[in-house]
N, C-alpha and C positions, 0 to 999 in steps of 0.2 A: 232607205227605210225598210223595216221588215213588213212584207206585203200581206200580213195575215192578221185577222182579229184576235183579240185575246182569248175568246172561247176555243178558237181553232189551235192557238199556241198551246193551251192547256190540254187539247186532245193530242197534240204532237208529243207533248211531255209524257202524257199517260201511255201512248203507244209504244214509245221507245223504252220507257221504264218497264213496261210489260215484256217487250221483245228482249231486253237486256237480261230480265230475270230468266226468261226461257233459254236464252243462249248461255247463261251462266250455269243453269241446271243440266242442260243437254249438250252443250258445245256448238249447237246450230239453231237456227229458227228465228233469228231476229227478224228479217224481212217478212217471213211467213206470218209472223204475228202482227207486226206493225202496219203492213201494207193494208190488210182489210179493215183495220180499226181506223187508219188514216182516211180511207175512202169514205167514211161517213162525214167527213167535214171538208175534204178538198177533192178535186178531180184526180183521176188515176195518174195522168202525167205528173201533176205535182206530188202526189203521194210517192210515186217511184222516184222522183228527184230528192225528196226528203229522206229516203232511205240510204242515199249514197254515202254521205259523210260517216254515219254510224257503221255502215258495213265496211267502209274503207278503214276506220280507226280501230274498231273492235277486233277485226280480222288481222289487221296489221300488227296490233299489240300481241295477239296470240301467236301469229306467225314468226315474228321477230324474237319473242321471248323464248322460243324452244331452240333456236340456233341451227335450224335445218332448212332454211330458206332456199340456199342454192341446191341442195340435194333433191328437194321437191321440184324445183324449176327445171333441173336436168332431166328428171324423170318424166314430167308431164308438159314439157314446153310445147309440143306439137298440138296438144289438145288446147293449151292456154292460148297460143297464137290464133287458132281458128275461132275459138270463143271470142276473143278480143275484137277480130275483124267483124264476125257476125253480130256482135253486140251493137258496134258503132252503126252498122247498116240498118238493123232492126229498130234501133232507137228512133230513126227518122220517121217511123210510122206512128209514134206516139201523138204527134200534133196533127196527124191526118185522119185518125179514126175518131168517131163520135165517142164521147165519154161513156155512153150506155153500153156500147159495143165493148169498150175496153173493160168495163165492169164484168160483163159476161165472159170475156176472154180470161181475165185475170182470175175471176172466181172459178171457172173451169180448171184452169191450170192448177190452182191451189188445191181443189178437192180431189181432182184425179191424181195429182202428185202424191198426196198423202196416202190414197188408197194404193198407189204403186209402192210407196215405201212400206206399207204394212204387209204386202204380199211378196216383196222382192228378197226376203231373207232366204239365204241357201243359195241364191244365184252365185256362180263362180265364172271367172274369165280366165282362161289359160294364159300363160305368159306370153305366148306367141301372137295372141290376139290383142293384148293390152293396148298397144300403140293405135292399131287401125280402129279399134271400137273407141278409143279415147278421142280420136279426131272426129268421129261421128258424134260422140257426146258433146264435144266442144261446139259443133254446129248447132246441135239441138238446143243446148244450153243458151247459146247466144241469141237463137231466134225466140225462145221463150223469155228470156231475161229482157230483151229489147223492149218488150210491151208490158212487162209485169214486175221487173226487178228480181224475179224468182228463178235466176239462172243456176242457183245452187242445187235445185232438186235433181236433175239428171246427173249432176256430179256426184251427189251423195249416194245415189243408186250405184253408179260406176265404181265409186271408191269402196263401197260396201262389198262389191263383188270381187275385189282384189285380194281379200283375206288379210288386210292390214290390221295390226293390233290397234286398240283403241287410242293410245297416244299418238301413234303414227297416223291414223285415221283423222284425228282432230288437227293435227298439225298440217297434213296435207291439204285438208278442207280449207283451213284458214289461210294458207298460202295461195291457193287457187282463188278464193274468194276476193282476197286482197288485191292480187294482180289483175283480176277481172274488173274490179271496181274502178281502177285507174282509167282505162279507156272508156269505161261506161260514163264516168263523170265528164270526160271530154265530149262523148257523143251527146250527152244531155245538154251541155253548154253550147256546143257549136253546130250540132245537127238537129237536136230535138227542139231547140227554141226555148228551153227553160230559162226564166229569169235568173240572173245572178243572186238576187235578193232571196230567192227560194233556197239556193245553195247556202247562204248565210244562216238561214233557219235550220238547215240540215246539219250545219256545223254545230250550231247550239244544241241540237238534239243529241249529239255525242254524250253530253253531261248525263241525262237520264238514262241513256243506254249503258254507259259505263257504271253509273250507280246501281242499276239493276243487276248487272253481272257482279258487282261487288257484293251486293246483298245476297244473291243467290249462291255465290261461293262459300258462305258461312253455313249454308243448309245442305248442300249437295250430298254430303256424306250420310245424312239421315234419310235421304230420299228413297222411297220404294220405286225404283226405276220402271218396272212393268206397269204399275198402276198409273205412274206419271205419264208415261207414253200413251197409254190408252185414253186417258182424260185430254191429253194435248191434241192427239189425233182427232178425237171426237169434236173437240172445240174448232180445230182448224177446218174440217169438213163443214161444220155449221157456218163458220165465217164465210167459206167459199160458196156455199149454197145461197147465203144471204146476199152476197155480191151478185150472184147471177140473178136472183129474183129482183133485186133493185135495178139491174140493167134491163131486164125484161119488161118491168113496170115503169122504167124511166123515172125513178125517185132517188 
Protein backbone atom coordinates (compact mmCIF):
# COMPACT_ATOMS: atom_id res chain seq x y z
CA UNK A 1 0.00 0.00 0.00
CA UNK A 2 1.06 3.62 -0.58
CA UNK A 3 1.98 4.90 2.91
CA UNK A 4 0.94 8.56 2.40
CA UNK A 5 -2.32 10.48 2.74
CA UNK A 6 -4.10 12.01 -0.25
CA UNK A 7 -3.10 15.57 0.65
CA UNK A 8 0.54 14.51 0.83
CA UNK A 9 0.27 12.73 -2.51
CA UNK A 10 -1.10 15.95 -4.03
CA UNK A 11 1.84 17.82 -2.51
CA UNK A 12 4.20 15.25 -4.06
CA UNK A 13 2.59 15.76 -7.47
CA UNK A 14 2.86 19.56 -7.17
CA UNK A 15 6.48 19.39 -5.98
CA UNK A 16 7.63 17.26 -8.91
CA UNK A 17 5.56 19.13 -11.45
CA UNK A 18 7.30 22.32 -10.32
CA UNK A 19 10.68 20.58 -10.24
CA UNK A 20 10.13 19.16 -13.71
CA UNK A 21 9.23 22.57 -15.08
CA UNK A 22 12.40 24.10 -13.63
CA UNK A 23 14.52 21.25 -14.98
CA UNK A 24 12.88 21.58 -18.39
CA UNK A 25 13.64 25.29 -18.47
CA UNK A 26 17.17 25.23 -17.10
CA UNK A 27 18.39 21.63 -17.46
CA UNK A 28 18.96 21.32 -13.69
CA UNK A 29 17.21 21.96 -10.39
CA UNK A 30 14.58 19.23 -9.91
CA UNK A 31 15.62 18.15 -6.37
CA UNK A 32 16.48 21.73 -5.40
CA UNK A 33 12.86 22.71 -6.02
CA UNK A 34 11.08 19.49 -5.02
CA UNK A 35 12.89 18.79 -1.72
CA UNK A 36 11.91 21.97 0.19
CA UNK A 37 8.31 21.73 -1.06
CA UNK A 38 8.09 18.09 0.01
CA UNK A 39 9.46 18.95 3.46
CA UNK A 40 6.19 20.76 4.23
CA UNK A 41 4.35 17.43 4.20
CA UNK A 42 6.86 14.69 5.01
CA UNK A 43 10.09 14.23 6.95
CA UNK A 44 13.42 15.01 5.30
CA UNK A 45 14.40 11.32 4.93
CA UNK A 46 11.11 10.59 3.16
CA UNK A 47 11.46 13.72 1.00
CA UNK A 48 14.97 12.65 0.03
CA UNK A 49 13.75 9.17 -0.88
CA UNK A 50 10.89 10.57 -2.96
CA UNK A 51 13.31 12.48 -5.17
CA UNK A 52 15.22 9.38 -6.22
CA UNK A 53 13.12 7.90 -9.04
CA UNK A 54 12.48 11.28 -10.72
CA UNK A 55 16.21 12.08 -10.53
CA UNK A 56 17.06 8.66 -11.95
CA UNK A 57 14.53 8.72 -14.79
CA UNK A 58 14.72 12.37 -15.87
CA UNK A 59 18.51 12.39 -15.92
CA UNK A 60 18.70 8.93 -17.45
CA UNK A 61 16.43 10.10 -20.24
CA UNK A 62 18.61 13.16 -20.85
CA UNK A 63 21.85 11.20 -20.57
CA UNK A 64 20.86 8.40 -22.94
CA UNK A 65 19.20 10.64 -25.51
CA UNK A 66 22.46 12.46 -26.25
CA UNK A 67 24.52 9.36 -26.99
CA UNK A 68 27.57 10.47 -24.98
CA UNK A 69 27.14 8.29 -21.91
CA UNK A 70 30.41 6.37 -22.21
CA UNK A 71 32.45 9.46 -23.10
CA UNK A 72 31.29 11.19 -19.92
CA UNK A 73 31.89 8.05 -17.85
CA UNK A 74 35.47 7.73 -19.14
CA UNK A 75 36.20 11.36 -18.32
CA UNK A 76 34.63 11.58 -14.87
CA UNK A 77 34.69 8.03 -13.49
CA UNK A 78 37.04 8.78 -10.52
CA UNK A 79 34.70 11.53 -9.29
CA UNK A 80 31.70 9.27 -9.89
CA UNK A 81 33.21 6.36 -7.95
CA UNK A 82 34.12 8.49 -4.92
CA UNK A 83 30.67 10.11 -4.98
CA UNK A 84 28.89 6.73 -5.08
CA UNK A 85 30.83 5.37 -2.09
CA UNK A 86 30.38 8.56 -0.07
CA UNK A 87 26.67 8.73 -0.88
CA UNK A 88 26.08 5.21 0.42
CA UNK A 89 28.00 5.91 3.64
CA UNK A 90 26.39 9.33 4.26
CA UNK A 91 22.88 8.01 3.58
CA UNK A 92 23.08 5.95 6.77
CA UNK A 93 22.92 9.23 8.73
CA UNK A 94 19.41 10.01 7.49
CA UNK A 95 17.67 7.78 10.01
CA UNK A 96 20.01 8.72 12.87
CA UNK A 97 19.60 12.51 12.86
CA UNK A 98 16.52 14.31 14.19
CA UNK A 99 14.25 15.73 11.48
CA UNK A 100 14.58 19.30 12.81
CA UNK A 101 18.35 19.06 12.49
CA UNK A 102 17.99 17.63 8.99
CA UNK A 103 15.76 20.58 8.04
CA UNK A 104 18.46 22.98 9.20
CA UNK A 105 21.19 21.02 7.37
CA UNK A 106 19.23 20.71 4.10
CA UNK A 107 18.04 24.32 4.21
CA UNK A 108 21.57 25.57 4.84
CA UNK A 109 22.97 23.43 2.02
CA UNK A 110 20.28 24.72 -0.37
CA UNK A 111 20.69 28.41 0.50
CA UNK A 112 24.48 28.40 0.58
CA UNK A 113 24.69 26.34 -2.59
CA UNK A 114 22.57 28.82 -4.53
CA UNK A 115 24.76 31.68 -3.27
CA UNK A 116 27.87 29.76 -4.40
CA UNK A 117 26.29 29.15 -7.81
CA UNK A 118 25.55 32.87 -8.13
CA UNK A 119 29.15 33.84 -7.34
CA UNK A 120 31.05 30.99 -9.02
CA UNK A 121 30.87 32.33 -12.56
CA UNK A 122 34.28 32.92 -14.04
CA UNK A 123 36.01 30.21 -12.02
CA UNK A 124 38.24 28.00 -14.16
CA UNK A 125 40.00 24.71 -13.48
CA UNK A 126 43.17 23.96 -15.49
CA UNK A 127 43.20 20.56 -17.24
CA UNK A 128 46.01 19.20 -15.04
CA UNK A 129 43.86 19.70 -11.92
CA UNK A 130 40.60 18.41 -13.37
CA UNK A 131 40.89 14.87 -11.99
CA UNK A 132 42.20 15.60 -8.45
CA UNK A 133 39.67 18.39 -7.94
CA UNK A 134 36.99 16.12 -9.37
CA UNK A 135 37.76 13.48 -6.72
CA UNK A 136 37.38 16.10 -3.99
CA UNK A 137 34.13 17.27 -5.55
CA UNK A 138 32.88 13.67 -5.60
CA UNK A 139 33.53 13.33 -1.88
CA UNK A 140 31.86 16.66 -1.07
CA UNK A 141 28.88 15.91 -3.30
CA UNK A 142 28.41 12.50 -1.70
CA UNK A 143 28.59 13.89 1.83
CA UNK A 144 26.10 16.66 1.04
CA UNK A 145 23.81 14.44 -1.01
CA UNK A 146 23.64 11.69 1.58
CA UNK A 147 21.59 13.88 3.94
CA UNK A 148 19.79 16.13 1.46
CA UNK A 149 19.70 14.59 -2.08
CA UNK A 150 21.37 17.82 -3.29
CA UNK A 151 24.53 16.09 -4.46
CA UNK A 152 24.38 17.94 -7.76
CA UNK A 153 25.33 21.38 -6.43
CA UNK A 154 29.12 20.83 -6.12
CA UNK A 155 29.04 19.01 -9.45
CA UNK A 156 27.36 21.98 -11.16
CA UNK A 157 30.03 24.37 -9.86
CA UNK A 158 32.79 21.95 -10.89
CA UNK A 159 31.39 21.37 -14.38
CA UNK A 160 30.83 25.10 -14.86
CA UNK A 161 34.53 25.67 -14.16
CA UNK A 162 35.69 23.29 -16.90
CA UNK A 163 34.66 25.52 -19.79
CA UNK A 164 32.15 23.05 -21.24
CA UNK A 165 29.72 24.17 -23.91
CA UNK A 166 26.07 24.31 -22.79
CA UNK A 167 25.05 21.06 -24.52
CA UNK A 168 28.15 19.24 -23.27
CA UNK A 169 27.59 20.65 -19.77
CA UNK A 170 23.97 19.50 -19.61
CA UNK A 171 24.82 16.06 -20.99
CA UNK A 172 27.67 15.60 -18.49
CA UNK A 173 25.50 16.75 -15.58
CA UNK A 174 22.73 14.36 -16.59
CA UNK A 175 25.08 11.38 -16.83
CA UNK A 176 26.71 12.13 -13.47
CA UNK A 177 23.32 12.61 -11.77
CA UNK A 178 21.97 9.42 -13.32
CA UNK A 179 24.92 7.28 -12.24
CA UNK A 180 24.94 8.82 -8.75
CA UNK A 181 21.24 8.12 -8.26
CA UNK A 182 21.71 4.37 -8.75
CA UNK A 183 23.88 3.73 -5.64
CA UNK A 184 21.89 6.35 -3.77
CA UNK A 185 18.68 4.37 -4.25
CA UNK A 186 20.50 1.28 -3.02
CA UNK A 187 21.77 3.18 0.00
CA UNK A 188 18.31 4.47 0.85
CA UNK A 189 16.76 1.03 0.61
CA UNK A 190 19.42 -1.04 2.37
CA UNK A 191 21.30 1.42 4.61
CA UNK A 192 18.94 4.31 5.21
CA UNK A 193 15.98 2.16 6.19
CA UNK A 194 13.51 3.81 3.79
CA UNK A 195 10.35 1.74 3.25
CA UNK A 196 9.96 0.23 -0.24
CA UNK A 197 6.46 1.78 -0.36
CA UNK A 198 8.03 5.23 -0.40
CA UNK A 199 10.03 4.20 -3.42
CA UNK A 200 6.79 3.21 -5.12
CA UNK A 201 5.47 6.74 -4.58
CA UNK A 202 8.80 8.04 -5.89
CA UNK A 203 8.27 5.98 -9.04
CA UNK A 204 4.79 7.48 -9.46
CA UNK A 205 6.30 10.95 -9.03
CA UNK A 206 8.15 10.45 -12.31
CA UNK A 207 4.88 11.21 -14.11
CA UNK A 208 4.45 14.85 -12.94
CA UNK A 209 8.20 15.41 -13.25
CA UNK A 210 8.25 14.32 -16.89
CA UNK A 211 5.04 16.27 -17.54
CA UNK A 212 6.68 19.40 -16.14
CA UNK A 213 9.74 18.90 -18.33
CA UNK A 214 7.55 18.40 -21.40
CA UNK A 215 5.50 21.53 -20.73
CA UNK A 216 8.62 23.61 -20.05
CA UNK A 217 10.23 22.41 -23.28
CA UNK A 218 7.55 24.25 -25.25
CA UNK A 219 8.34 27.58 -23.62
CA UNK A 220 12.10 27.47 -23.09
CA UNK A 221 12.90 29.42 -26.27
CA UNK A 222 10.75 32.34 -25.15
CA UNK A 223 12.47 32.53 -21.79
CA UNK A 224 14.44 35.55 -20.61
CA UNK A 225 17.19 33.42 -19.05
CA UNK A 226 18.76 36.11 -16.87
CA UNK A 227 15.46 37.17 -15.32
CA UNK A 228 14.42 33.55 -14.85
CA UNK A 229 17.66 32.67 -13.04
CA UNK A 230 17.36 35.68 -10.72
CA UNK A 231 13.80 34.74 -9.80
CA UNK A 232 14.69 31.07 -9.34
CA UNK A 233 17.73 31.83 -7.17
CA UNK A 234 15.66 34.13 -4.97
CA UNK A 235 12.95 31.49 -4.59
CA UNK A 236 15.43 28.73 -3.71
CA UNK A 237 17.16 30.88 -1.09
CA UNK A 238 13.76 31.72 0.42
CA UNK A 239 12.81 28.03 0.53
CA UNK A 240 16.15 27.18 2.14
CA UNK A 241 15.75 29.87 4.81
CA UNK A 242 12.21 28.64 5.47
CA UNK A 243 13.53 25.12 6.05
CA UNK A 244 16.14 26.46 8.48
CA UNK A 245 13.50 28.47 10.38
CA UNK A 246 11.20 25.45 10.62
CA UNK A 247 14.07 23.34 11.92
CA UNK A 248 15.02 25.93 14.55
CA UNK A 249 11.39 26.38 15.64
CA UNK A 250 10.75 22.62 15.41
CA UNK A 251 7.66 23.04 13.20
